[in-house]
C-alpha positions as CSV (number, residue, x, y, z in Angstrom):
1,M,-2.0,-23.8,-36.4
2,A,1.4,-22.8,-35.9
3,P,2.0,-19.0,-34.9
4,T,3.7,-16.6,-37.9
5,L,5.5,-13.7,-37.7
6,Y,2.5,-11.7,-38.8
7,D,1.0,-13.6,-35.5
8,E,3.7,-13.5,-32.7
9,K,6.8,-11.5,-33.4
10,P,9.5,-12.9,-31.5
11,E,12.2,-10.1,-30.3
12,V,16.0,-10.3,-30.7
13,G,17.2,-12.4,-27.5
14,D,13.4,-14.2,-27.3
15,L,13.8,-18.4,-26.9
16,I,12.0,-20.3,-29.6
17,E,10.4,-23.3,-28.3
18,I,9.4,-25.7,-31.2
19,F,7.4,-28.7,-30.8
20,R,8.7,-32.0,-32.4
21,G,6.0,-34.2,-30.8
22,S,8.1,-36.1,-28.0
23,Y,10.5,-33.5,-27.4
24,Q,11.2,-29.8,-28.1
25,H,13.5,-28.4,-30.1
26,W,15.2,-24.7,-28.7
27,A,16.8,-21.9,-30.2
28,V,17.2,-18.2,-29.8
29,Y,16.4,-15.8,-31.7
30,V,18.5,-13.7,-33.4
31,G,16.9,-11.2,-35.6
32,D,15.5,-10.5,-38.9
33,G,13.9,-13.9,-39.3
34,F,16.6,-15.8,-37.9
35,V,17.8,-18.3,-35.4
36,V,20.8,-20.0,-33.6
37,H,20.6,-23.0,-32.5
38,M,22.4,-26.2,-31.7
39,A,21.7,-29.4,-33.5
40,A,22.3,-32.7,-33.8
41,P,23.3,-33.7,-37.3
42,C,19.8,-36.3,-37.4
43,E,17.6,-32.8,-36.2
44,V,15.3,-32.0,-38.7
45,P,12.0,-29.6,-38.7
46,G,9.2,-33.1,-38.6
47,G,11.8,-35.3,-38.2
48,G,9.6,-37.2,-35.8
49,P,11.3,-40.3,-34.4
50,G,14.5,-40.2,-37.0
51,S,15.2,-36.8,-34.7
52,M,14.9,-38.7,-31.3
53,M,18.4,-40.5,-32.3
54,S,20.1,-37.5,-31.2
55,V,20.3,-39.3,-27.7
56,L,23.3,-41.5,-29.5
57,V,24.8,-38.6,-30.9
58,E,28.2,-36.7,-28.7
59,K,28.4,-33.7,-30.6
60,A,26.2,-30.9,-31.9
61,I,26.9,-28.1,-34.5
62,V,25.5,-24.6,-33.7
63,K,24.0,-23.1,-36.5
64,K,22.0,-19.7,-38.1
65,E,19.3,-20.7,-39.8
66,A,16.0,-19.5,-40.9
67,L,13.5,-19.2,-38.5
68,W,11.4,-20.9,-40.9
69,D,13.7,-23.7,-42.1
70,V,14.1,-24.5,-38.3
71,V,10.2,-24.9,-37.5
72,G,9.0,-26.2,-40.6
73,T,5.4,-27.3,-40.3
74,D,6.2,-27.9,-36.7
75,Q,4.1,-26.1,-33.6
76,W,6.1,-23.4,-32.0
77,K,6.4,-20.5,-29.6
78,I,8.1,-17.6,-27.8
79,N,9.2,-19.3,-24.4
80,N,11.2,-17.0,-22.4
81,G,9.4,-19.2,-18.9
82,L,12.6,-18.6,-16.9
83,D,12.4,-14.8,-16.9
84,E,11.4,-15.3,-13.2
85,K,13.5,-17.2,-11.9
86,Y,16.7,-15.5,-14.1
87,E,17.8,-11.9,-15.4
88,P,18.3,-12.2,-19.1
89,R,21.1,-11.2,-20.2
90,A,21.2,-8.1,-22.5
91,A,19.8,-8.8,-26.1
92,G,22.7,-7.5,-27.4
93,V,25.2,-10.0,-25.6
94,I,23.1,-13.0,-26.2
95,V,22.8,-12.7,-29.8
96,S,26.8,-11.7,-30.5
97,E,27.3,-14.7,-28.1
98,A,25.5,-16.6,-30.2
99,R,26.8,-15.4,-33.4
100,A,30.4,-16.1,-32.3
101,L,29.5,-20.0,-31.3
102,V,27.7,-20.4,-35.2
103,G,29.9,-23.4,-36.8
104,V,31.1,-24.4,-33.6
105,E,30.8,-28.1,-32.9
106,L,30.1,-28.6,-29.1
107,P,29.9,-31.7,-26.9
108,Y,26.2,-32.7,-27.0
109,G,23.9,-34.7,-24.5
110,V,20.3,-35.2,-24.4
111,F,20.2,-35.5,-20.5
112,S,23.4,-32.4,-19.4
113,R,24.4,-30.3,-22.9
114,N,21.3,-30.5,-25.0
115,C,19.7,-27.7,-27.2
116,E,17.8,-26.3,-24.3
117,H,20.8,-26.1,-22.1
118,F,22.3,-24.1,-25.0
119,A,19.4,-21.9,-25.8
120,N,19.0,-21.5,-21.6
121,E,22.7,-20.5,-21.3
122,L,22.7,-18.1,-24.4
123,R,19.8,-16.0,-22.3
124,Y,21.1,-16.6,-19.2
125,G,24.0,-17.3,-18.7
126,K,22.9,-20.6,-16.9
127,A,22.7,-24.1,-18.7
128,E,19.8,-25.0,-17.4
129,S,16.9,-27.8,-19.1
130,R,13.6,-27.9,-17.8
131,Q,12.1,-30.6,-20.1
132,V,15.2,-33.0,-18.7
133,R,14.4,-31.7,-15.3
134,Q,10.5,-32.7,-16.1
135,A,11.5,-36.0,-17.4
136,G,13.4,-37.1,-14.5
137,E,10.4,-36.2,-12.1
138,V,8.4,-38.5,-14.7
139,V,10.4,-41.3,-14.1
140,M,10.6,-40.6,-10.6
141,A,7.2,-40.8,-10.1
142,V,7.2,-44.2,-12.3
143,G,9.5,-45.6,-10.3
144,A,7.8,-44.7,-6.7
145,A,4.2,-45.9,-8.2
146,A,6.3,-49.4,-9.1
147,L,7.7,-49.2,-5.8
148,V,4.3,-48.7,-4.7
149,G,2.5,-51.8,-6.9
150,V,5.4,-54.2,-5.8
151,G,4.4,-53.3,-2.6
152,I,0.8,-53.7,-2.2
153,V,1.4,-57.0,-4.2
154,A,3.8,-58.4,-1.6
155,L,1.5,-57.0,1.0
156,A,-1.6,-58.9,-0.2
157,A,0.4,-62.1,-1.0
158,T,1.6,-62.1,2.4
159,L,-1.9,-61.7,3.5
160,F,-3.4,-64.1,1.4
161,G,-0.6,-66.3,1.9
162,S,-0.8,-66.5,5.1
163,N,-4.6,-67.0,5.0
164,K,-3.9,-70.0,3.3
165,K,-1.5,-71.3,5.7
166,N,-4.1,-70.9,8.5
167,K,-6.8,-73.1,6.4
168,D,-4.5,-75.6,5.7
169,T,-3.6,-75.9,9.5
170,K,-6.9,-76.4,10.4
């Protein structure tokens, strides 16, 4: 079950990670039950496959909305996981910059400028996306496994093919 504000109370400047199934949506808590987030037009709570259409858009709008309107029925958590890597900026600076961006249309790219990049840039001054990095690592691992598999098949074909030739020539 998703946490409520009674279970887990975000502090101003905290990053909120919202689990949308096959990806995570990110927002910055700005106080009084509100978050600021960058959303493609098709990004909606519980949007599932429909929200995945965000990979096709080039622009997104910065919105200030109630946390519960953004979360919907999805799971969520406070995730300031890059605090170990970067010094968070002052909460006042995060909130001021977040509020100044509300209503602004920004360039969007699922791999280069997504909602996680946006949220991390507000909190740390660094536009970084761990889910993009992790997806890249998975693609690299799958690619490496495929190459190993092709190599094994080629080796087996060579060994068994050469064995067949030896039998044919005897």
